[in-house]
Chimera marker file (.cmm) of the C-alpha trace (Angstrom):
<marker_set name="trace">
<marker id="1" x="12.119" y="16.543" z="-19.106" r="1" g="1" b="0" radius="0.5"/>
<marker id="2" x="14.507" y="15.178" z="-16.470" r="1" g="1" b="0" radius="0.5"/>
<marker id="3" x="17.227" y="17.364" z="-14.950" r="1" g="1" b="0" radius="0.5"/>
<marker id="4" x="19.428" y="17.205" z="-11.950" r="1" g="1" b="0" radius="0.5"/>
<marker id="5" x="20.437" y="20.348" z="-9.774" r="1" g="1" b="0" radius="0.5"/>
<marker id="6" x="22.860" y="20.811" z="-6.991" r="1" g="1" b="0" radius="0.5"/>
<marker id="7" x="21.566" y="22.589" z="-3.979" r="1" g="1" b="0" radius="0.5"/>
<marker id="8" x="22.608" y="23.882" z="-0.591" r="1" g="1" b="0" radius="0.5"/>
<marker id="9" x="21.021" y="24.941" z="2.644" r="1" g="1" b="0" radius="0.5"/>
<marker id="10" x="19.356" y="21.678" z="3.820" r="1" g="1" b="0" radius="0.5"/>
<marker id="11" x="20.788" y="20.653" z="7.327" r="1" g="1" b="0" radius="0.5"/>
<marker id="12" x="19.657" y="17.125" z="7.544" r="1" g="1" b="0" radius="0.5"/>
<marker id="13" x="18.564" y="13.979" z="5.761" r="1" g="1" b="0" radius="0.5"/>
<marker id="14" x="15.073" y="14.388" z="7.152" r="1" g="1" b="0" radius="0.5"/>
<marker id="15" x="14.783" y="17.893" z="5.630" r="1" g="1" b="0" radius="0.5"/>
<marker id="16" x="15.941" y="16.274" z="2.244" r="1" g="1" b="0" radius="0.5"/>
<marker id="17" x="13.134" y="13.616" z="2.652" r="1" g="1" b="0" radius="0.5"/>
<marker id="18" x="10.436" y="16.373" z="3.394" r="1" g="1" b="0" radius="0.5"/>
<marker id="19" x="11.647" y="18.274" z="0.313" r="1" g="1" b="0" radius="0.5"/>
<marker id="20" x="11.428" y="15.152" z="-1.812" r="1" g="1" b="0" radius="0.5"/>
<marker id="21" x="7.939" y="14.367" z="-0.601" r="1" g="1" b="0" radius="0.5"/>
<marker id="22" x="6.716" y="18.043" z="-1.331" r="1" g="1" b="0" radius="0.5"/>
<marker id="23" x="8.313" y="17.780" z="-4.856" r="1" g="1" b="0" radius="0.5"/>
<marker id="24" x="6.359" y="14.723" z="-5.529" r="1" g="1" b="0" radius="0.5"/>
<marker id="25" x="3.158" y="16.486" z="-4.784" r="1" g="1" b="0" radius="0.5"/>
<marker id="26" x="3.721" y="19.329" z="-7.171" r="1" g="1" b="0" radius="0.5"/>
<marker id="27" x="1.310" y="19.345" z="-10.226" r="1" g="1" b="0" radius="0.5"/>
<marker id="28" x="3.259" y="18.226" z="-13.408" r="1" g="1" b="0" radius="0.5"/>
<marker id="29" x="6.078" y="16.339" z="-11.546" r="1" g="1" b="0" radius="0.5"/>
<marker id="30" x="6.530" y="12.724" z="-12.750" r="1" g="1" b="0" radius="0.5"/>
<marker id="31" x="9.304" y="11.864" z="-10.235" r="1" g="1" b="0" radius="0.5"/>
<marker id="32" x="11.704" y="13.608" z="-7.779" r="1" g="1" b="0" radius="0.5"/>
<marker id="33" x="14.649" y="12.452" z="-5.786" r="1" g="1" b="0" radius="0.5"/>
<marker id="34" x="16.650" y="14.523" z="-3.239" r="1" g="1" b="0" radius="0.5"/>
<marker id="35" x="19.903" y="13.177" z="-1.981" r="1" g="1" b="0" radius="0.5"/>
<marker id="36" x="21.219" y="14.937" z="1.114" r="1" g="1" b="0" radius="0.5"/>
<marker id="37" x="24.698" y="13.359" z="0.939" r="1" g="1" b="0" radius="0.5"/>
<marker id="38" x="25.465" y="14.497" z="-2.481" r="1" g="1" b="0" radius="0.5"/>
<marker id="39" x="23.377" y="17.609" z="-2.256" r="1" g="1" b="0" radius="0.5"/>
<marker id="40" x="21.738" y="16.686" z="-5.492" r="1" g="1" b="0" radius="0.5"/>
<marker id="41" x="18.020" y="16.987" z="-6.577" r="1" g="1" b="0" radius="0.5"/>
<marker id="42" x="16.603" y="15.284" z="-9.609" r="1" g="1" b="0" radius="0.5"/>
<marker id="43" x="13.302" y="16.354" z="-11.090" r="1" g="1" b="0" radius="0.5"/>
<marker id="44" x="11.301" y="14.741" z="-13.935" r="1" g="1" b="0" radius="0.5"/>
<marker id="45" x="8.219" y="16.889" z="-14.981" r="1" g="1" b="0" radius="0.5"/>
<marker id="46" x="6.302" y="18.194" z="-17.844" r="1" g="1" b="0" radius="0.5"/>
<marker id="47" x="8.517" y="20.091" z="-20.438" r="1" g="1" b="0" radius="0.5"/>
<marker id="48" x="6.108" y="22.987" z="-20.967" r="1" g="1" b="0" radius="0.5"/>
<marker id="49" x="6.067" y="23.783" z="-17.236" r="1" g="1" b="0" radius="0.5"/>
<marker id="50" x="9.465" y="22.738" z="-16.272" r="1" g="1" b="0" radius="0.5"/>
<marker id="51" x="10.846" y="26.342" z="-15.294" r="1" g="1" b="0" radius="0.5"/>
<marker id="52" x="7.675" y="26.980" z="-13.236" r="1" g="1" b="0" radius="0.5"/>
<marker id="53" x="8.134" y="23.669" z="-11.430" r="1" g="1" b="0" radius="0.5"/>
<marker id="54" x="11.798" y="24.422" z="-10.501" r="1" g="1" b="0" radius="0.5"/>
<marker id="55" x="10.833" y="27.799" z="-9.226" r="1" g="1" b="0" radius="0.5"/>
<marker id="56" x="8.153" y="25.986" z="-7.065" r="1" g="1" b="0" radius="0.5"/>
<marker id="57" x="10.837" y="23.410" z="-5.930" r="1" g="1" b="0" radius="0.5"/>
<marker id="58" x="12.964" y="26.346" z="-4.706" r="1" g="1" b="0" radius="0.5"/>
<marker id="59" x="10.028" y="27.859" z="-2.838" r="1" g="1" b="0" radius="0.5"/>
<marker id="60" x="9.365" y="24.426" z="-1.223" r="1" g="1" b="0" radius="0.5"/>
<marker id="61" x="12.917" y="24.175" z="-0.083" r="1" g="1" b="0" radius="0.5"/>
<marker id="62" x="12.753" y="27.571" z="1.371" r="1" g="1" b="0" radius="0.5"/>
<marker id="63" x="9.655" y="26.453" z="3.477" r="1" g="1" b="0" radius="0.5"/>
<marker id="64" x="11.799" y="23.754" z="4.987" r="1" g="1" b="0" radius="0.5"/>
<marker id="65" x="15.121" y="25.686" z="5.372" r="1" g="1" b="0" radius="0.5"/>
<marker id="66" x="15.207" y="29.432" z="4.867" r="1" g="1" b="0" radius="0.5"/>
<marker id="67" x="18.805" y="29.218" z="3.557" r="1" g="1" b="0" radius="0.5"/>
<marker id="68" x="17.844" y="26.570" z="0.788" r="1" g="1" b="0" radius="0.5"/>
<marker id="69" x="18.834" y="27.466" z="-2.756" r="1" g="1" b="0" radius="0.5"/>
<marker id="70" x="19.252" y="25.742" z="-5.924" r="1" g="1" b="0" radius="0.5"/>
<marker id="71" x="22.696" y="26.267" z="-7.490" r="1" g="1" b="0" radius="0.5"/>
<marker id="72" x="23.331" y="27.122" z="-11.064" r="1" g="1" b="0" radius="0.5"/>
<link id1="1" id2="2" r="1" g="1" b="0" radius="0.2"/>
<link id1="2" id2="3" r="1" g="1" b="0" radius="0.2"/>
<link id1="3" id2="4" r="1" g="1" b="0" radius="0.2"/>
<link id1="4" id2="5" r="1" g="1" b="0" radius="0.2"/>
<link id1="5" id2="6" r="1" g="1" b="0" radius="0.2"/>
<link id1="6" id2="7" r="1" g="1" b="0" radius="0.2"/>
<link id1="7" id2="8" r="1" g="1" b="0" radius="0.2"/>
<link id1="8" id2="9" r="1" g="1" b="0" radius="0.2"/>
<link id1="9" id2="10" r="1" g="1" b="0" radius="0.2"/>
<link id1="10" id2="11" r="1" g="1" b="0" radius="0.2"/>
<link id1="11" id2="12" r="1" g="1" b="0" radius="0.2"/>
<link id1="12" id2="13" r="1" g="1" b="0" radius="0.2"/>
<link id1="13" id2="14" r="1" g="1" b="0" radius="0.2"/>
<link id1="14" id2="15" r="1" g="1" b="0" radius="0.2"/>
<link id1="15" id2="16" r="1" g="1" b="0" radius="0.2"/>
<link id1="16" id2="17" r="1" g="1" b="0" radius="0.2"/>
<link id1="17" id2="18" r="1" g="1" b="0" radius="0.2"/>
<link id1="18" id2="19" r="1" g="1" b="0" radius="0.2"/>
<link id1="19" id2="20" r="1" g="1" b="0" radius="0.2"/>
<link id1="20" id2="21" r="1" g="1" b="0" radius="0.2"/>
<link id1="21" id2="22" r="1" g="1" b="0" radius="0.2"/>
<link id1="22" id2="23" r="1" g="1" b="0" radius="0.2"/>
<link id1="23" id2="24" r="1" g="1" b="0" radius="0.2"/>
<link id1="24" id2="25" r="1" g="1" b="0" radius="0.2"/>
<link id1="25" id2="26" r="1" g="1" b="0" radius="0.2"/>
<link id1="26" id2="27" r="1" g="1" b="0" radius="0.2"/>
<link id1="27" id2="28" r="1" g="1" b="0" radius="0.2"/>
<link id1="28" id2="29" r="1" g="1" b="0" radius="0.2"/>
<link id1="29" id2="30" r="1" g="1" b="0" radius="0.2"/>
<link id1="30" id2="31" r="1" g="1" b="0" radius="0.2"/>
<link id1="31" id2="32" r="1" g="1" b="0" radius="0.2"/>
<link id1="32" id2="33" r="1" g="1" b="0" radius="0.2"/>
<link id1="33" id2="34" r="1" g="1" b="0" radius="0.2"/>
<link id1="34" id2="35" r="1" g="1" b="0" radius="0.2"/>
<link id1="35" id2="36" r="1" g="1" b="0" radius="0.2"/>
<link id1="36" id2="37" r="1" g="1" b="0" radius="0.2"/>
<link id1="37" id2="38" r="1" g="1" b="0" radius="0.2"/>
<link id1="38" id2="39" r="1" g="1" b="0" radius="0.2"/>
<link id1="39" id2="40" r="1" g="1" b="0" radius="0.2"/>
<link id1="40" id2="41" r="1" g="1" b="0" radius="0.2"/>
<link id1="41" id2="42" r="1" g="1" b="0" radius="0.2"/>
<link id1="42" id2="43" r="1" g="1" b="0" radius="0.2"/>
<link id1="43" id2="44" r="1" g="1" b="0" radius="0.2"/>
<link id1="44" id2="45" r="1" g="1" b="0" radius="0.2"/>
<link id1="45" id2="46" r="1" g="1" b="0" radius="0.2"/>
<link id1="46" id2="47" r="1" g="1" b="0" radius="0.2"/>
<link id1="47" id2="48" r="1" g="1" b="0" radius="0.2"/>
<link id1="48" id2="49" r="1" g="1" b="0" radius="0.2"/>
<link id1="49" id2="50" r="1" g="1" b="0" radius="0.2"/>
<link id1="50" id2="51" r="1" g="1" b="0" radius="0.2"/>
<link id1="51" id2="52" r="1" g="1" b="0" radius="0.2"/>
<link id1="52" id2="53" r="1" g="1" b="0" radius="0.2"/>
<link id1="53" id2="54" r="1" g="1" b="0" radius="0.2"/>
<link id1="54" id2="55" r="1" g="1" b="0" radius="0.2"/>
<link id1="55" id2="56" r="1" g="1" b="0" radius="0.2"/>
<link id1="56" id2="57" r="1" g="1" b="0" radius="0.2"/>
<link id1="57" id2="58" r="1" g="1" b="0" radius="0.2"/>
<link id1="58" id2="59" r="1" g="1" b="0" radius="0.2"/>
<link id1="59" id2="60" r="1" g="1" b="0" radius="0.2"/>
<link id1="60" id2="61" r="1" g="1" b="0" radius="0.2"/>
<link id1="61" id2="62" r="1" g="1" b="0" radius="0.2"/>
<link id1="62" id2="63" r="1" g="1" b="0" radius="0.2"/>
<link id1="63" id2="64" r="1" g="1" b="0" radius="0.2"/>
<link id1="64" id2="65" r="1" g="1" b="0" radius="0.2"/>
<link id1="65" id2="66" r="1" g="1" b="0" radius="0.2"/>
<link id1="66" id2="67" r="1" g="1" b="0" radius="0.2"/>
<link id1="67" id2="68" r="1" g="1" b="0" radius="0.2"/>
<link id1="68" id2="69" r="1" g="1" b="0" radius="0.2"/>
<link id1="69" id2="70" r="1" g="1" b="0" radius="0.2"/>
<link id1="70" id2="71" r="1" g="1" b="0" radius="0.2"/>
<link id1="71" id2="72" r="1" g="1" b="0" radius="0.2"/>
</marker_set>
């Protein structure tokens, strides 16, 4: 499954790059892209574990910036 999300709370492009690198290391993730300018994150991952992976992505974002959150 591939899905795009809006996010908020990352303060710089470097933080977005750190999040993208962390997402790519998550078990089950096929690909990930984080765009600081558009505030958009795209994740492609195993269908069966997708919700779990999105939750892990939110946790990884909070490790980088405490105010990070995935919107709707």
